[in-house]
N, CA, C and O atoms as a Tinker XYZ file with bonds, in Angstrom:
   328  protein
     1  N      0.835000   -1.183000    0.000000    73     2
     2  CA     0.000000    0.000000    0.000000    64     1     3
     3  C      0.879000    1.246000    0.000000    63     2     4     5
     4  O      1.761000    1.390000    0.846000    81     3
     5  N      0.637000    2.136000   -0.943000    73     3     6
     6  CA     1.392000    3.380000   -1.048000    64     5     7
     7  C      0.825000    4.422000   -0.083000    63     6     8     9
     8  O     -0.381000    4.667000   -0.052000    81     7
     9  N      1.706000    5.024000    0.697000    73     7    10
    10  CA     1.282000    6.059000    1.630000    64     9    11
    11  C      1.944000    7.368000    1.216000    63    10    12    13
    12  O      3.169000    7.463000    1.149000    81    11
    13  N      1.131000    8.357000    0.946000    73    11    14
    14  CA     1.649000    9.659000    0.550000    64    13    15
    15  C      2.177000   10.378000    1.781000    63    14    16    17
    16  O      1.459000   10.532000    2.769000    81    15
    17  N      3.433000   10.822000    1.725000    73    15    18
    18  CA     4.053000   11.471000    2.876000    64    17    19
    19  C      3.834000   12.975000    2.899000    63    18    20    21
    20  O      4.252000   13.638000    3.848000    81    19
    21  N      3.199000   13.522000    1.894000    73    19    22
    22  CA     2.906000   14.951000    1.870000    64    21    23
    23  C      1.649000   15.185000    2.696000    63    22    24    25
    24  O      0.592000   14.630000    2.396000    81    23
    25  N      1.763000   15.996000    3.725000    73    23    26
    26  CA     0.595000   16.238000    4.575000    64    25    27
    27  C      0.069000   17.656000    4.456000    63    26    28    29
    28  O     -0.971000   17.986000    5.024000    81    27
    29  N      0.786000   18.500000    3.717000    73    27    30
    30  CA     0.278000   19.847000    3.459000    64    29    31
    31  C      0.981000   20.427000    2.233000    63    30    32    33
    32  O      2.066000   19.985000    1.856000    81    31
    33  N      0.354000   21.408000    1.629000    73    31    34
    34  CA     0.951000   22.182000    0.545000    64    33    35
    35  C      0.703000   23.650000    0.846000    63    34    36    37
    36  O     -0.157000   24.000000    1.654000    81    35
    37  N      1.478000   24.503000    0.178000    73    35    38
    38  CA     1.338000   25.945000    0.357000    64    37    39
    39  C      1.022000   26.567000   -0.999000    63    38    40    41
    40  O      1.696000   26.278000   -1.988000    81    39
    41  N      0.006000   27.417000   -1.050000    73    39    42
    42  CA    -0.404000   28.022000   -2.319000    64    41    43
    43  C      0.653000   28.994000   -2.814000    63    42    44    45
    44  O      1.464000   29.510000   -2.045000    81    43
    45  N      0.621000   29.228000   -4.115000    73    43    46
    46  CA     1.580000   30.138000   -4.724000    64    45    47
    47  C      1.438000   31.556000   -4.151000    63    46    48    49
    48  O      2.434000   32.263000   -4.000000    81    47
    49  N      0.228000   31.964000   -3.837000    73    47    50
    50  CA     0.027000   33.295000   -3.258000    64    49    51
    51  C      0.778000   33.418000   -1.928000    63    50    52    53
    52  O      1.438000   34.424000   -1.668000    81    51
    53  N      0.670000   32.396000   -1.104000    73    51    54
    54  CA     1.352000   32.408000    0.200000    64    53    55
    55  C      2.868000   32.361000    0.027000    63    54    56    57
    56  O      3.594000   33.070000    0.724000    81    55
    57  N      3.346000   31.532000   -0.895000    73    55    58
    58  CA     4.786000   31.438000   -1.148000    64    57    59
    59  C      5.311000   32.780000   -1.646000    63    58    60    61
    60  O      6.358000   33.245000   -1.196000    81    59
    61  N      4.592000   33.399000   -2.569000    73    59    62
    62  CA     5.006000   34.706000   -3.087000    64    61    63
    63  C      5.087000   35.735000   -1.960000    63    62    64    65
    64  O      6.037000   36.513000   -1.879000    81    63
    65  N      4.088000   35.725000   -1.107000    73    63    66
    66  CA     4.066000   36.655000    0.023000    64    65    67
    67  C      5.244000   36.376000    0.963000    63    66    68    69
    68  O      5.930000   37.306000    1.387000    81    67
    69  N      5.478000   35.117000    1.287000    73    67    70
    70  CA     6.567000   34.749000    2.194000    64    69    71
    71  C      7.937000   35.096000    1.627000    63    70    72    73
    72  O      8.846000   35.469000    2.370000    81    71
    73  N      8.086000   34.971000    0.299000    73    71    74
    74  CA     9.370000   35.236000   -0.341000    64    73    75
    75  C      9.521000   36.681000   -0.808000    63    74    76    77
    76  O     10.601000   37.083000   -1.243000    81    75
    77  N      8.443000   37.464000   -0.721000    73    75    78
    78  CA     8.495000   38.853000   -1.166000    64    77    79
    79  C      8.624000   38.991000   -2.673000    63    78    80    81
    80  O      9.286000   39.903000   -3.167000    81    79
    81  N      7.988000   38.081000   -3.404000    73    79    82
    82  CA     8.037000   38.076000   -4.873000    64    81    83
    83  C      6.655000   38.303000   -5.446000    63    82    84    85
    84  O      5.648000   38.112000   -4.764000    81    83
    85  N      6.614000   38.710000   -6.697000    73    83    86
    86  CA     5.362000   38.862000   -7.417000    64    85    87
    87  C      4.775000   37.482000   -7.705000    63    86    88    89
    88  O      5.483000   36.588000   -8.171000    81    87
    89  N      3.500000   37.312000   -7.433000    73    87    90
    90  CA     2.845000   36.032000   -7.702000    64    89    91
    91  C      2.881000   35.691000   -9.187000    63    90    92    93
    92  O      3.102000   34.535000   -9.547000    81    91
    93  N      2.668000   36.670000  -10.045000    73    91    94
    94  CA     2.676000   36.416000  -11.488000    64    93    95
    95  C      4.055000   35.970000  -11.970000    63    94    96    97
    96  O      4.174000   35.016000  -12.740000    81    95
    97  N      5.101000   36.672000  -11.507000    73    95    98
    98  CA     6.462000   36.311000  -11.903000    64    97    99
    99  C      6.812000   34.924000  -11.385000    63    98   100   101
   100  O      7.422000   34.123000  -12.093000    81    99
   101  N      6.421000   34.645000  -10.144000    73    99   102
   102  CA     6.693000   33.346000   -9.545000    64   101   103
   103  C      5.997000   32.232000  -10.331000    63   102   104   105
   104  O      6.563000   31.154000  -10.513000    81   103
   105  N      4.786000   32.487000  -10.792000    73   103   106
   106  CA     4.060000   31.496000  -11.592000    64   105   107
   107  C      4.802000   31.205000  -12.895000    63   106   108   109
   108  O      4.858000   30.056000  -13.335000    81   107
   109  N      5.370000   32.238000  -13.512000    73   107   110
   110  CA     6.146000   32.022000  -14.736000    64   109   111
   111  C      7.366000   31.165000  -14.467000    63   110   112   113
   112  O      7.671000   30.254000  -15.236000    81   111
   113  N      8.063000   31.450000  -13.384000    73   111   114
   114  CA     9.237000   30.662000  -13.017000    64   113   115
   115  C      8.823000   29.228000  -12.695000    63   114   116   117
   116  O      9.484000   28.284000  -13.127000    81   115
   117  N      7.751000   29.057000  -11.952000    73   115   118
   118  CA     7.301000   27.728000  -11.522000    64   117   119
   119  C      6.765000   26.890000  -12.676000    63   118   120   121
   120  O      6.668000   25.670000  -12.543000    81   119
   121  N      6.417000   27.495000  -13.790000    73   119   122
   122  CA     5.924000   26.733000  -14.942000    64   121   123
   123  C      6.949000   25.725000  -15.443000    63   122   124   125
   124  O      6.594000   24.780000  -16.147000    81   123
   125  N      8.208000   25.916000  -15.089000    73   123   126
   126  CA     9.261000   24.983000  -15.483000    64   125   127
   127  C      9.234000   23.712000  -14.641000    63   126   128   129
   128  O      9.852000   22.712000  -15.008000    81   127
   129  N      8.529000   23.743000  -13.524000    73   127   130
   130  CA     8.551000   22.633000  -12.576000    64   129   131
   131  C      7.575000   21.529000  -12.974000    63   130   132   133
   132  O      6.558000   21.771000  -13.624000    81   131
   133  N      7.917000   20.317000  -12.564000    73   131   134
   134  CA     7.075000   19.146000  -12.771000    64   133   135
   135  C      6.600000   18.641000  -11.412000    63   134   136   137
   136  O      7.100000   19.087000  -10.380000    81   135
   137  N      5.649000   17.725000  -11.400000    73   135   138
   138  CA     5.131000   17.188000  -10.147000    64   137   139
   139  C      6.251000   16.588000   -9.291000    63   138   140   141
   140  O      6.201000   16.655000   -8.063000    81   139
   141  N      7.255000   16.005000   -9.941000    73   139   142
   142  CA     8.380000   15.421000   -9.210000    64   141   143
   143  C      9.183000   16.486000   -8.472000    63   142   144   145
   144  O      9.913000   16.182000   -7.528000    81   143
   145  N      9.045000   17.735000   -8.910000    73   143   146
   146  CA     9.748000   18.857000   -8.287000    64   145   147
   147  C      8.992000   19.412000   -7.088000    63   146   148   149
   148  O      9.507000   20.274000   -6.376000    81   147
   149  N      7.772000   18.925000   -6.859000    73   147   150
   150  CA     7.009000   19.348000   -5.695000    64   149   151
   151  C      5.962000   20.410000   -5.962000    63   150   152   153
   152  O      5.588000   21.152000   -5.054000    81   151
   153  N      5.487000   20.495000   -7.188000    73   151   154
   154  CA     4.411000   21.437000   -7.520000    64   153   155
   155  C      3.158000   20.634000   -7.881000    63   154   156   157
   156  O      3.250000   19.607000   -8.554000    81   155
   157  N      2.002000   21.097000   -7.440000    73   155   158
   158  CA     0.733000   20.453000   -7.783000    64   157   159
   159  C     -0.305000   21.535000   -8.053000    63   158   160   161
   160  O     -0.089000   22.708000   -7.745000    81   159
   161  N     -1.413000   21.136000   -8.620000    73   159   162
   162  CA    -2.555000   22.031000   -8.804000    64   161   163
   163  C     -3.666000   21.566000   -7.881000    63   162   164   165
   164  O     -3.965000   20.375000   -7.801000    81   163
   165  N     -4.273000   22.513000   -7.186000    73   163   166
   166  CA    -5.363000   22.218000   -6.260000    64   165   167
   167  C     -6.638000   22.805000   -6.861000    63   166   168   169
   168  O     -6.676000   23.980000   -7.226000    81   167
   169  N     -7.678000   21.980000   -6.960000    73   167   170
   170  CA    -8.942000   22.413000   -7.546000    64   169   171
   171  C    -10.043000   22.391000   -6.497000    63   170   172   173
   172  O    -10.121000   21.480000   -5.673000    81   171
   173  N    -10.888000   23.409000   -6.541000    73   171   174
   174  CA   -12.047000   23.473000   -5.669000    64   173   175
   175  C    -13.292000   23.704000   -6.495000    63   174   176   177
   176  O    -13.221000   23.759000   -7.723000    81   175
   177  N    -14.407000   23.838000   -5.853000    73   175   178
   178  CA   -15.672000   24.065000   -6.538000    64   177   179
   179  C    -15.655000   25.452000   -7.172000    63   178   180   181
   180  O    -15.406000   26.451000   -6.497000    81   179
   181  N    -15.918000   25.503000   -8.452000    73   179   182
   182  CA   -16.015000   26.772000   -9.154000    64   181   183
   183  C    -14.698000   27.501000   -9.348000    63   182   184   185
   184  O    -14.692000   28.673000   -9.724000    81   183
   185  N    -13.594000   26.836000   -9.100000    73   183   186
   186  CA   -12.291000   27.474000   -9.268000    64   185   187
   187  C    -11.561000   26.835000  -10.434000    63   186   188   189
   188  O    -11.784000   25.670000  -10.765000    81   187
   189  N    -10.681000   27.620000  -11.054000    73   187   190
   190  CA    -9.877000   27.097000  -12.149000    64   189   191
   191  C     -8.668000   26.316000  -11.685000    63   190   192   193
   192  O     -8.045000   25.624000  -12.489000    81   191
   193  N     -8.326000   26.401000  -10.447000    73   191   194
   194  CA    -7.160000   25.699000   -9.917000    64   193   195
   195  C     -6.139000   26.679000   -9.376000    63   194   196   197
   196  O     -6.021000   27.806000   -9.856000    81   195
   197  N     -5.412000   26.241000   -8.383000    73   195   198
   198  CA    -4.393000   27.054000   -7.736000    64   197   199
   199  C     -3.109000   26.245000   -7.681000    63   198   200   201
   200  O     -3.116000   25.087000   -7.262000    81   199
   201  N     -2.009000   26.852000   -8.103000    73   199   202
   202  CA    -0.714000   26.205000   -8.005000    64   201   203
   203  C     -0.304000   26.168000   -6.537000    63   202   204   205
   204  O     -0.469000   27.149000   -5.812000    81   203
   205  N      0.231000   25.031000   -6.110000    73   203   206
   206  CA     0.669000   24.885000   -4.725000    64   205   207
   207  C      1.946000   24.049000   -4.697000    63   206   208   209
   208  O      2.269000   23.339000   -5.650000    81   207
   209  N      2.657000   24.151000   -3.587000    73   207   210
   210  CA     3.970000   23.519000   -3.476000    64   209   211
   211  C      4.102000   22.730000   -2.180000    63   210   212   213
   212  O      3.615000   23.150000   -1.130000    81   211
   213  N      4.760000   21.591000   -2.268000    73   211   214
   214  CA     5.179000   20.883000   -1.069000    64   213   215
   215  C      6.376000   21.638000   -0.501000    63   214   216   217
   216  O      6.875000   22.570000   -1.133000    81   215
   217  N      6.839000   21.248000    0.679000    73   215   218
   218  CA     8.045000   21.878000    1.230000    64   217   219
   219  C      9.232000   21.670000    0.287000    63   218   220   221
   220  O     10.038000   22.577000    0.081000    81   219
   221  N      9.329000   20.472000   -0.279000    73   219   222
   222  CA    10.375000   20.168000   -1.256000    64   221   223
   223  C     10.227000   21.070000   -2.483000    63   222   224   225
   224  O     11.223000   21.539000   -3.034000    81   223
   225  N      9.000000   21.311000   -2.906000    73   223   226
   226  CA     8.744000   22.183000   -4.049000    64   225   227
   227  C      9.179000   23.610000   -3.784000    63   226   228   229
   228  O      9.710000   24.271000   -4.676000    81   227
   229  N      8.963000   24.094000   -2.572000    73   227   230
   230  CA     9.395000   25.452000   -2.224000    64   229   231
   231  C     10.916000   25.545000   -2.284000    63   230   232   233
   232  O     11.460000   26.537000   -2.769000    81   231
   233  N     11.598000   24.526000   -1.796000    73   231   234
   234  CA    13.065000   24.505000   -1.881000    64   233   235
   235  C     13.518000   24.568000   -3.334000    63   234   236   237
   236  O     14.427000   25.327000   -3.670000    81   235
   237  N     12.889000   23.774000   -4.199000    73   235   238
   238  CA    13.231000   23.788000   -5.620000    64   237   239
   239  C     12.911000   25.136000   -6.252000    63   238   240   241
   240  O     13.676000   25.641000   -7.073000    81   239
   241  N     11.784000   25.713000   -5.869000    73   239   242
   242  CA    11.396000   27.013000   -6.407000    64   241   243
   243  C     12.394000   28.089000   -6.010000    63   242   244   245
   244  O     12.734000   28.944000   -6.828000    81   243
   245  N     12.864000   28.063000   -4.786000    73   243   246
   246  CA    13.856000   29.039000   -4.325000    64   245   247
   247  C     15.125000   28.936000   -5.176000    63   246   248   249
   248  O     15.724000   29.954000   -5.521000    81   247
   249  N     15.529000   27.724000   -5.509000    73   247   250
   250  CA    16.701000   27.539000   -6.375000    64   249   251
   251  C     16.441000   28.106000   -7.772000    63   250   252   253
   252  O     17.314000   28.749000   -8.355000    81   251
   253  N     15.242000   27.869000   -8.307000    73   251   254
   254  CA    14.889000   28.431000   -9.617000    64   253   255
   255  C     14.885000   29.956000   -9.586000    63   254   256   257
   256  O     15.329000   30.605000  -10.534000    81   255
   257  N     14.383000   30.521000   -8.495000    73   255   258
   258  CA    14.366000   31.980000   -8.348000    64   257   259
   259  C     15.789000   32.525000   -8.422000    63   258   260   261
   260  O     16.049000   33.508000   -9.116000    81   259
   261  N     16.710000   31.879000   -7.701000    73   259   262
   262  CA    18.115000   32.307000   -7.729000    64   261   263
   263  C     18.665000   32.264000   -9.144000    63   262   264   265
   264  O     19.339000   33.194000   -9.587000    81   263
   265  N     18.372000   31.170000   -9.856000    73   263   266
   266  CA    18.853000   31.034000  -11.234000    64   265   267
   267  C     18.308000   32.149000  -12.116000    63   266   268   269
   268  O     19.044000   32.725000  -12.917000    81   267
   269  N     17.022000   32.455000  -11.973000    73   267   270
   270  CA    16.392000   33.476000  -12.814000    64   269   271
   271  C     16.855000   34.885000  -12.451000    63   270   272   273
   272  O     16.921000   35.758000  -13.316000    81   271
   273  N     17.168000   35.105000  -11.208000    73   271   274
   274  CA    17.682000   36.421000  -10.823000    64   273   275
   275  C     19.121000   36.592000  -11.297000    63   274   276   277
   276  O     19.541000   37.701000  -11.626000    81   275
   277  N     19.879000   35.493000  -11.332000    73   275   278
   278  CA    21.241000   35.537000  -11.860000    64   277   279
   279  C     21.241000   35.746000  -13.366000    63   278   280   281
   280  O     22.144000   36.388000  -13.902000    81   279
   281  N     20.238000   35.212000  -14.053000    73   279   282
   282  CA    20.140000   35.334000  -15.509000    64   281   283
   283  C     18.683000   35.566000  -15.905000    63   282   284   285
   284  O     17.966000   34.616000  -16.219000    81   283
   285  N     18.240000   36.836000  -15.890000    73   283   286
   286  CA    16.835000   37.154000  -16.199000    64   285   287
   287  C     16.388000   36.748000  -17.603000    63   286   288   289
   288  O     15.188000   36.716000  -17.874000    81   287
   289  N     17.317000   36.440000  -18.490000    73   287   290
   290  CA    16.926000   36.051000  -19.848000    64   289   291
   291  C     16.434000   34.615000  -19.926000    63   290   292   293
   292  O     15.956000   34.192000  -20.978000    81   291
   293  N     16.538000   33.852000  -18.842000    73   291   294
   294  CA    16.099000   32.445000  -18.869000    64   293   295
   295  C     14.634000   32.297000  -19.249000    63   294   296   297
   296  O     14.293000   31.408000  -20.030000    81   295
   297  N     13.765000   33.141000  -18.720000    73   295   298
   298  CA    12.341000   33.043000  -19.060000    64   297   299
   299  C     12.114000   33.317000  -20.530000    63   298   300   301
   300  O     11.309000   32.642000  -21.173000    81   299
   301  N     12.813000   34.297000  -21.066000    73   299   302
   302  CA    12.658000   34.610000  -22.489000    64   301   303
   303  C     13.079000   33.424000  -23.337000    63   302   304   305
   304  O     12.417000   33.097000  -24.322000    81   303
   305  N     14.180000   32.775000  -22.961000    73   303   306
   306  CA    14.648000   31.611000  -23.707000    64   305   307
   307  C     13.656000   30.467000  -23.580000    63   306   308   309
   308  O     13.401000   29.763000  -24.557000    81   307
   309  N     13.089000   30.269000  -22.387000    73   307   310
   310  CA    12.151000   29.184000  -22.158000    64   309   311
   311  C     10.913000   29.364000  -23.041000    63   310   312   313
   312  O     10.429000   28.398000  -23.632000    81   311
   313  N     10.397000   30.602000  -23.136000    73   311   314
   314  CA     9.203000   30.852000  -23.957000    64   313   315
   315  C      9.498000   30.648000  -25.434000    63   314   316   317
   316  O      8.620000   30.205000  -26.175000    81   315
   317  N     10.700000   30.955000  -25.880000    73   315   318
   318  CA    11.042000   30.757000  -27.291000    64   317   319
   319  C     11.079000   29.287000  -27.664000    63   318   320   321
   320  O     10.837000   28.937000  -28.819000    81   319
   321  N     11.381000   28.414000  -26.700000    73   319   322
   322  CA    11.484000   26.979000  -26.976000    64   321   323
   323  C     10.118000   26.345000  -27.188000    63   322   324   325
   324  O     10.014000   25.330000  -27.876000    81   323
   325  N      9.076000   26.918000  -26.616000    73   323   326
   326  CA     7.748000   26.311000  -26.731000    64   325   327
   327  C      7.168000   26.478000  -28.106000    63   326   328
   328  O      6.055000   26.022000  -28.366000    81   327
């Protein structure tokens, strides 16, 4: 029997607030992440979905933020690849 060890997630709005970043910019950076990186979508009644992160996902996101601040052109390159 598989037991999920994730017992909570934090919404992107809360992470943005905690990190002092723009939610929109953070969403663009987080679009590079996969479920294995600790990002999930949470759906409720009448909602389109909210991006949320496990603790591991927040750690990965912080690393991505550092990379993007070191090289702001990364997002532009990522969009050109799609």
